[in-house]
C-alpha positions as CSV (number, residue, x, y, z in Angstrom):
1,X,-38.0,11.5,7.4
2,X,-37.7,8.2,9.1
3,X,-34.8,7.1,6.8
4,X,-32.8,10.2,7.5
5,X,-33.4,9.9,11.2
6,X,-32.0,6.3,11.2
7,X,-28.9,7.6,9.4
8,X,-28.1,10.3,11.9
9,X,-24.9,9.3,13.9
10,X,-26.4,9.4,17.4
11,X,-29.4,7.3,16.5
12,X,-27.3,4.8,14.4
13,X,-24.8,4.5,17.2
14,X,-27.6,3.8,19.8
15,X,-29.2,1.2,17.5
16,X,-25.9,-0.6,16.8
17,X,-25.0,-0.5,20.5
18,X,-28.4,-2.1,21.3
19,X,-27.8,-4.8,18.7
20,X,-24.3,-5.6,20.0
21,X,-25.5,-5.7,23.6
22,X,-28.3,-8.1,22.5
23,X,-25.8,-10.4,20.7
24,X,-23.5,-10.3,23.7
25,X,-26.3,-11.3,26.0
26,X,-27.4,-14.1,23.7
27,X,-23.9,-15.5,23.2
28,X,-23.3,-15.3,27.0
29,X,-26.4,-17.5,27.6
30,X,-25.3,-20.0,24.9
31,X,-21.7,-20.3,26.0
32,X,-20.5,-23.5,27.7
33,X,-20.1,-23.1,31.5
34,X,-18.8,-26.5,32.6
35,X,-19.3,-27.9,36.0
36,X,-18.7,-25.7,39.0
37,X,-17.3,-22.3,39.0
38,X,-13.8,-23.2,37.7
39,X,-13.6,-26.5,35.8
40,X,-10.2,-28.2,35.5
41,X,-8.3,-27.0,32.5
42,X,-10.5,-24.1,31.8
43,X,-7.7,-21.6,32.2
44,X,-4.9,-23.7,30.7
45,X,-3.2,-22.7,27.5
46,X,-3.8,-24.7,24.4
47,X,-0.8,-25.6,22.2
48,X,-2.1,-28.3,19.9
49,X,-1.7,-31.0,22.4
50,X,1.9,-30.2,23.4
51,X,3.2,-28.9,26.6
52,X,3.1,-25.1,26.6
53,X,6.2,-23.4,27.8
54,X,4.8,-20.0,28.8
55,X,6.9,-17.0,28.2
56,X,6.1,-13.3,27.9
57,X,6.5,-12.0,24.3
58,X,8.3,-8.7,24.1
59,X,7.1,-7.1,20.8
60,X,9.6,-4.9,19.1
61,X,8.1,-2.3,16.8
62,X,11.4,-0.8,15.6
63,X,11.0,-2.6,12.2
64,X,7.3,-1.5,12.0
65,X,7.7,2.3,12.0
66,X,9.8,2.7,8.8
67,X,7.1,0.7,6.9
68,X,4.4,2.8,8.5
69,X,6.1,6.0,7.5
70,X,6.7,4.6,4.0
71,X,3.1,3.7,3.7
72,X,1.9,7.1,4.9
73,X,4.2,9.1,2.7
74,X,3.2,7.1,-0.4
75,X,-0.5,7.5,0.3
76,X,-0.1,11.3,0.8
77,X,1.9,11.5,-2.5
78,X,-0.9,9.5,-4.3
79,X,-3.5,11.9,-2.8
80,X,-1.5,14.9,-4.1
81,X,-1.0,13.4,-7.5
82,X,-4.7,12.5,-7.8
83,X,-6.0,16.0,-6.7
84,X,-3.6,18.2,-8.7
85,X,-5.4,20.1,-11.5
86,X,-3.5,19.6,-14.7
87,X,-4.6,22.9,-16.2
88,X,-2.2,25.2,-14.3
89,X,1.5,24.6,-14.9
90,X,2.6,26.3,-11.7
91,X,0.4,24.1,-9.5
92,X,1.7,21.0,-11.4
93,X,5.3,22.2,-10.8
94,X,4.7,22.6,-7.0
95,X,3.2,19.1,-6.9
96,X,6.2,17.7,-8.8
97,X,8.6,19.3,-6.4
98,X,6.5,17.9,-3.5
99,X,6.7,14.4,-5.1
100,X,10.5,14.7,-5.6
101,X,10.9,15.7,-1.9
102,X,8.8,12.6,-1.0
103,X,11.0,10.4,-3.1
104,X,14.1,11.8,-1.4
105,X,12.5,11.3,2.0
106,X,11.6,7.7,1.1
107,X,15.1,6.9,0.0
108,X,16.5,8.3,3.3
109,X,13.9,6.3,5.2
110,X,14.9,3.1,3.4
111,X,18.6,3.6,4.1
112,X,18.1,4.2,7.8
């Protein structure tokens, strides 16, 4: 009874939340504070001893999305192949057509 109660999602979430809050409080007390409210250099960037030329990075995700779609399509195809029963020829044919469509979609995705 007690074991199943600890594994229920609300109780497990509350326990983990309490553990994380305790660790946060403990680490906050152990952290170095320095002298005064804002010691010199506490907010400065660290660049391995060199002068840091601050600039705002502008991330570009245009190259990321084709890889994300490729990854997703391949995993869905793997799921389809893994779950197709090999007994029925009709079901296997439908899965083969689905996989062929995925291959065509992937080839179009790689050209674009």
